[in-house]
C-alpha positions in Angstrom: 53.0 14.9 -1.2 49.5 15.8 0.1 46.9 13.1 -0.6 43.3 13.9 -0.2 41.6 11.6 2.3 38.0 10.9 1.4 36.1 10.1 4.6 33.1 7.9 4.2 29.9 9.5 5.3 28.6 8.2 8.6 26.1 5.3 8.3 23.4 7.1 10.2 23.6 10.0 7.8 23.4 7.6 4.9 20.3 5.9 6.3 18.6 9.2 6.9 19.2 10.3 3.3 17.9 7.0 2.0 14.9 7.3 4.1 14.1 10.8 2.9 14.6 9.7 -0.7 12.2 6.8 -0.2 9.6 9.0 1.3 9.9 11.5 -1.6 9.4 8.7 -4.0 6.3 7.4 -2.1 4.9 10.9 -2.0 5.4 11.3 -5.8 3.8 8.0 -6.5 0.9 8.8 -4.1 0.3 12.1 -6.1 0.4 10.2 -9.4 -2.2 7.7 -8.1 -4.5 10.6 -7.1 -4.1 12.3 -10.5 -4.7 9.1 -12.3 -7.8 8.4 -10.3 -9.1 11.9 -11.1 -8.6 11.3 -14.8 -10.5 8.0 -14.7 -13.4 9.5 -12.6 -16.8 9.2 -14.2 -19.1 12.0 -13.5 -22.6 10.5 -13.4 -25.6 12.7 -14.0 -27.9 13.1 -11.0 -30.1 10.2 -10.6 -33.9 10.7 -9.9 -34.4 11.1 -6.1 -30.7 11.6 -5.5 -29.9 15.1 -6.7 -26.8 15.5 -4.7 -24.8 12.5 -5.9 -21.0 12.6 -5.5 -18.9 11.9 -8.5 -17.5 8.4 -8.2 -14.7 6.3 -9.8 -15.4 3.1 -11.6 -15.0 1.2 -8.3 -17.7 3.3 -6.7 -15.4 5.3 -4.4 -16.2 8.9 -3.9 -13.8 11.3 -5.6 -12.3 13.8 -3.1 -12.6 17.2 -4.7 -10.4 20.0 -3.6 
């Protein structure tokens, strides 16, 4: 009677897979934060004497366009 022996994966491989999974989740949440910031961005009209004003978020941080 042949029984299939299931070998557990090595702990190093498991830790690498967990690390990759965490990095992918962090990257996705980073992209979501950027998209959310772009949606919330307020584009102010040019102020007198400051014709080249960068679009800013509500906190006053410059929006990175690109």
